[in-house]
Phi, psi and omega in degrees: 000130180269135174242157179239149179196186175233142178284125186259338179194132178219130178250094184303318183290341177253347173079029177210166176189198184221141175243143174258121177293137183292320182274311189267347184067006180279160179259136178233134178285137178229133177259151180306327183290345177271352185273117187273323185208133176096183178237134182271142171200161188304137177092341182287151180263140182226157169249144179203164172261118180285147178208181178234129177290122187293335182279320188238359176073013181268157180286134176231158178258128170236164181051051186278133178229133177285124181248340176207125177243146186267000000 
């Protein structure tokens, strides 16, 4: 299932950040290894697959693609 959202914070030097889901308003952790296309920065719109981190049970974004950059 594809979700859409906006990057609320991304630490380029650390390789991770957070996406806020458009429909559910939930926050998803995103790691640089999950970025399929584009460069993440605050405010850009993305499509992603939501998942759960099996180690800690927190929400993560996988297969992240930038769909609109400002």
